C-alpha positions in Angstrom: 231.5 325.9 85.2 230.5 322.4 86.4 230.2 323.7 90.0 227.9 326.5 88.8 225.7 324.1 86.9 225.5 321.8 89.9 224.6 324.8 92.2 221.9 325.9 89.7 220.5 322.4 89.6 220.5 322.1 93.3 218.7 325.5 93.6 216.1 324.4 91.1 215.6 321.1 92.8 215.1 322.8 96.2 212.6 325.2 94.6 210.6 322.4 93.0 210.6 320.6 96.3 209.2 323.7 98.0 206.6 324.1 95.4 205.5 320.4 95.7 205.3 320.9 99.4 203.2 324.0 99.0 200.9 322.3 96.6 200.3 319.4 99.0 199.6 321.9 101.8 197.1 323.9 99.7 195.4 320.7 98.5 194.9 319.7 102.1 193.7 323.2 102.9 191.2 323.0 100.0 189.8 319.7 101.3 189.5 321.2 104.7 187.7 324.2 103.3 185.3 322.0 101.4 184.5 320.1 104.6 184.0 323.3 106.6 181.5 324.6 104.0 179.6 321.4 103.8 179.3 321.1 107.6 178.4 324.7 108.0 175.6 324.4 105.5 174.3 321.3 107.3 174.4 323.0 110.7 172.6 326.1 109.3 169.9 323.9 107.8 169.5 321.9 111.1 169.2 325.1 113.1 166.5 326.3 110.8 164.7 323.0 111.2 165.0 323.1 115.0 163.4 326.5 115.1 160.6 325.3 112.8 160.0 322.3 115.1 159.8 324.6 118.1 157.3 326.8 116.4 155.2 323.7 115.7 155.4 322.8 119.5 157.6 319.7 118.8 160.0 320.5 121.7 161.4 317.0 121.9 162.3 317.0 118.2 163.9 320.5 118.5 165.9 319.3 121.5 167.2 316.2 119.7 168.2 318.3 116.8 170.0 320.9 119.0 171.9 318.0 120.6 173.1 316.9 117.1 174.0 320.4 116.2 176.1 320.8 119.3 178.1 317.7 118.4 178.5 318.9 114.8 179.8 322.3 116.1 182.5 320.5 118.0 183.6 318.8 114.8 183.4 322.2 113.0 185.5 323.9 115.6 188.3 321.3 115.1 188.6 322.1 111.4 187.7 325.8 110.9 190.8 327.5 112.3 191.7 329.0 108.9 188.1 329.6 107.8 186.3 331.4 110.7 184.6 333.8 108.3 183.1 330.9 106.3 181.9 329.0 109.4 180.6 332.0 111.5 177.0 331.6 110.3 176.8 328.1 111.8 177.6 329.5 115.3 175.2 332.5 114.9 172.4 330.2 113.8 173.0 327.9 116.7 173.0 330.8 119.1 169.7 331.9 117.7 168.1 328.4 117.9 169.5 327.7 121.4 168.4 331.0 122.9 164.9 330.8 121.3 164.6 327.3 122.8 165.7 328.6 126.2 163.1 331.3 126.2 160.2 329.2 124.9 160.8 326.2 127.0 162.4 327.6 130.2 161.4 331.3 130.1 165.0 332.6 130.3 167.7 333.8 127.9 170.7 331.4 127.9 174.0 332.9 128.9 176.9 333.1 126.5 179.0 330.6 128.5 176.3 327.9 128.0 177.0 328.1 124.2 180.8 328.4 124.5 181.3 330.6 121.5 182.9 334.0 120.6 181.0 337.0 122.0 180.4 338.5 118.6 178.7 335.4 117.3 176.5 335.1 120.4 175.4 338.7 120.1 174.6 338.4 116.5 172.5 335.3 117.1 170.8 336.8 120.1 169.5 339.8 118.0 168.1 337.3 115.5 166.0 335.8 118.2 163.9 338.9 118.3 162.3 338.1 114.9 161.5 334.6 116.0 159.9 335.9 119.3 157.8 338.2 117.2 156.5 335.2 115.4 155.8 333.4 118.7 154.0 336.5 120.0 151.7 336.7 117.0 150.9 333.0 117.2 149.9 333.5 120.9 147.7 336.5 120.0 146.0 334.3 117.3 145.4 331.7 120.0 143.9 334.4 122.3 146.7 334.3 124.9 147.6 337.9 125.4 149.7 337.1 128.5 152.0 334.7 126.8 152.4 337.1 123.8 153.3 339.9 126.2 155.9 337.7 127.8 157.6 337.1 124.5 157.4 340.9 123.9 159.2 341.5 127.2 162.0 339.2 126.1 162.3 341.0 122.8 162.6 344.4 124.5 165.0 342.9 127.1 167.4 341.7 124.4 167.2 345.0 122.5 167.6 347.2 125.6 170.6 345.2 126.7 172.4 345.6 123.4 171.1 349.0 122.2 174.1 350.8 123.7 176.6 348.8 121.7 178.0 350.8 118.8 180.9 349.1 117.0 181.9 349.3 113.3 181.4 346.3 111.0 185.1 345.7 111.2 184.6 344.8 114.9 181.3 343.0 114.7 179.9 342.7 111.2 176.2 343.3 110.6 175.4 344.1 114.2 174.1 347.6 113.7 171.8 346.4 110.9 170.5 343.7 113.1 169.8 346.3 115.8 167.8 348.4 113.4 165.8 345.3 112.2 165.1 344.3 115.9 163.9 347.8 116.7 161.4 347.7 113.9 160.2 344.2 114.9 159.7 345.3 118.5 157.7 348.4 117.4 155.5 346.2 115.2 154.9 343.7 117.9 154.0 346.4 120.4 151.5 347.8 118.0 150.0 344.3 117.5 149.6 344.0 121.3 148.0 347.4 121.6 145.5 346.6 118.9 144.6 343.3 120.4 144.2 344.8 123.9 141.9 347.6 122.5 139.7 345.0 120.8 139.7 342.1 123.3 141.3 343.4 126.5 144.5 342.3 128.0 143.2 339.3 129.9 145.3 336.1 129.6 142.8 334.3 127.4 140.3 335.6 124.9 
């Protein structure tokens, strides 16, 4: 009888030890989760600000912010192993901001290896660039620079044409088909704006 009680006590003690260990593990995981969310929100906000700076023609400010974001993404990558779904937006937004900067400042679309991220996140961010290029094209038309606007339009169509054949379910790349549809509409609208401008003012470089 005494042996049975001792065995029961030993089993209870082992179970309580396991539960205590599990609690400590989950508390650490919770802290890590909170840090991932906080850093993800900050990166997303900084990416948005870098795009705004680029639209305002503050290239140096945008570049400085992109350098900070790149450093923050390294920190995020060291802690988000268990929370990739929660942190994915940070990578997508960086891909968008970085690619837009490459097009506006250097006239080319950065390659995926430059960003060093998962293909899915690069593609999702790349499609979001189409909307920002639409904004740039419209600004150039307002400034009377049809040639520059047309250049942005060519980048928009290049991105869309290069990805239009990709057809995967959301389980493989979530939200991609919706982004394709949005990009197609944005390209059609920009093409219409270019045509309207050309019919009124011609297609010379400057009005």
